[in-house]
N, C-alpha and C positions, 0 to 999 in steps of 0.2 A: 504493499499500499504506499503510495507516494504521499509524503507530508512536506509541505513548504513551511520553513521556519524563519526565513530571512527576507527582509524588505528588498534586498539586493537581487532576489531571484528574478530572472528575466521575465517570467510570467506575471509576477506582481508588478514589476516596473512597466510593463506594457499595459496592464490592466489600468494603472493610474493614468497613463498617457491617453488611452482610449476614453477614459472618463472625462478628461479635460479638453482634448483637442479634436475639433470637428475635422480638420484636414487629415489627421491620422486615421479617424474612423472611415473617412471616404477612401483614403489611400489603401488601407488594409482590408476594406470591405468587411469590417467587423464593428461590433457595438457591445456595450456592457449592460446587462440587466440585473437588477438585484431583487431578491424576494422570490419565495417558493411559488406564490400565486402567479406572479408576472411571468416567470420562467415557464410554468406549466401552460399558461395561455399562449406563449410563443411556440411551444412545442405542438400544442393543438392547432396552431395556425401555420403548421408546416414549415417552421423555422428549424435550421439545423445549428447545433452548438459545437464549437471547437473544444471548449472546456467547461465543465461545471466545477466550481470551487466550493468545497464543503467545509464549513467550520468544524474543527476538531471536536469530537464528542457527539456529532450529529449523525444520523443515519444517512446512508447513501440513498438519494431520492430518485424518482422518475424511472422506476424499474420497467415500466411499460414503454419507455421511449429510447431504449438503449441504441436502436438503429440510427437515431437522430443526434446522438451525443458521442463525440469521438473519444473523449477522455474525462475521468473524474479524478480530481486531486484535492486532498485534504489540506487545510491550512490551519496552523497553530492559532488557538483562540485569540491571543493577544494581538497577533498580526492581522487576522481576519477583522477583528473589531476596529483596528487602526485604519484599515483601508476602506471599510465599509462606510458608505454615505449615511446609512440609517443607524450608525453608532451602536451596533450590536443587537438591534432588534430583529435582524434577519440571520439566517444560517446558511444562505445559498447565494452565489453570484455566478453568472454565466457569461462567457464570451461567445456571442452568437454571430451568425453570418448574415449580412444585410441582404435585402432584396433590392431589385432595380427600380420597381414601381413605374415601369414604362407603359406606353399604350399596349405593347405586345403582351405584357404580363397582366394587364387590367382585366379582371374577370369579375364583374359585378354579381352579386347574389341574385339580383332580379333587375327589373328595369322600371323602378317606381320613383323613389325619392333619393336624390344625390345631394351632398353638401360640397360646395366649392369654397375654400378658404383663400381669399385673395390678399397676398402680401402681408400676411400675419407675421409680426416680428418676434413676439414673446413666446418662447418654447412652452411656458405654462399654459398660455392660451391655446396653442395647438393641441397640447395634451388634453386640456378640458374639452375641446371640440371633438377629439377622437373618443373620449369617454362618452360624450352625449350621443355621438353617432352610433357607437356600439350598443349603448343602452336602448336606444330607440329603434334600432334595426334598419338603418338606412341602407340603400343599395351599395353605396361606395362613397369614399371620401377622396376629394380631389384638391391637391395643393397647388395653387396657381402662383407662379413668380415667388417661389419660396424665399423667405428671409431668414429662416431658422432650419437647423438640421433636424430631420425627422427622428434621428436616433440619439439626439441629445438626451442625457439621463433625465433632465427635467420633463421632457415630453413623455418619455416612457413612464416616469413615476406619476405624473399628473393624469395620465390616461388610464391608470390602473391596469395596464396591459392591453387596453383597448386598441392600441396601435398594431397589435399582432393579429387581431381577429376580424378585421374589416378590409375589404379590398381598397387599395390606395393607388392613386395615380398622381405623379408629379410631373408638371410640364409648365409651359408658358401659356399666358392668357389666350393668345391667338390660336394656338393649336387646340386648346381645350374648347374654345368656343366653336371651332370647326368640328370637333369630335361631337359635341352636343347637338349641333345643327344636323349633322349627317345622320345621327341616330334619333332624330325627332324628339329630343329632350328639351322641354321648354325651359327657357332661362328666366328665373324669378329672382330679381335682385332686391336685397333688403337694404334700403337707403332712404334718406329724407331729402327729397327734391321737390320741385314744383309739380312734377308729374306723378308723384307717389300716391298710391291708393291705400287707405287704411286697411289693415289686415282683415278686420271684421266686416269689410264691405267688398271683399274679393273672393273669387273661387280659384284655387290653385289646381290646375289639371295635372295629371300624371300620364307619362313620365315627366319629372321635372328636376331641375337642379336649383337648389336654394344657394344664392351667392351672398357671402358675408365678407366684410373687410375689417381693417384695423379700426379700433375705437378712435384713434387720433386722426386718421387720414380718410377713412371711408373707402369706398370702392374706386378702383382705377376707372377712368372714363370709358375705356374700352367695353367694360361690362354694362355700364348703363346704356351705352349706345346700342348694344346688341341684345338688350333685354326684351322678352316678350311682355313682362309686367314688372314694374317697380313698386314695391310695397313697403309700408312702414308700420311699426307697431304702435298703436295709440298709447300715449303716456300721460300721466296726470302730475300735478304738483310742480310744474315747470321743469320736470326732468326731461332731457332731450337725447339721452343715450343710455344703453345698457351694456354690460359686460358682453363681449362677442359670443361667449358660449351660452349665456342666458338667452340672448336674442336668438341664436341659432336653434336652441331647444324649443323655444316658442314657435318659430317658423316651421321647423320640421314637424313638430306635433300637429300643427294646424294642417299642413300639407298631407300628412299621413291620414289624418281624420276626415279629409274632404271626401 
């Protein structure tokens, strides 16, 4: 049984690099995920793992997924707790192999309601959107003109592993708009403009793609120009914006319920 006891071990050093540096995650085509539940969701989502690190004294996990895991390595308790982002609350970390998320690999669960996140900058917001999409059962999540790394640890953590169990596409706005139009998916943009229709006074047809943008800048003009409908959520008490994941949840729930 392999046991790592030194912080100078190449595996531990690379783990820390992958945690911190987006360029290295992209270069190596690897990412780090912490937590038994999150790793299990990745395995169920057809991800493969190069290594699963196990805190000394814990049982070897994921017996049903041995074909998807190349190696298990135990790590001394004090060292595992030192490199763990969750400060000892978890017993497992994995180094997984990233997916491409190209048009070729995009396989929606069905053709009903999609969410497009346009130029979202904060990893925590992307993670929250993925968690919302996973919970509400959207057809697929589309990241347009991405500003943050999908495999950033904050995205994985705030998505509660939702990043692993939903079809994801990453591309630029022009190509995504073309894809939606070719597949007869209506573009429904959430934005406050002169042309916006209140949510409670509109019907959202399916299949559709709900488009949300950053809280500070809103949607890129390319999306509003190509929208079949621009809708806004009625708000009270002089509030004129919502957190993007909250707004997305309202719009998705309304679209699914139509």
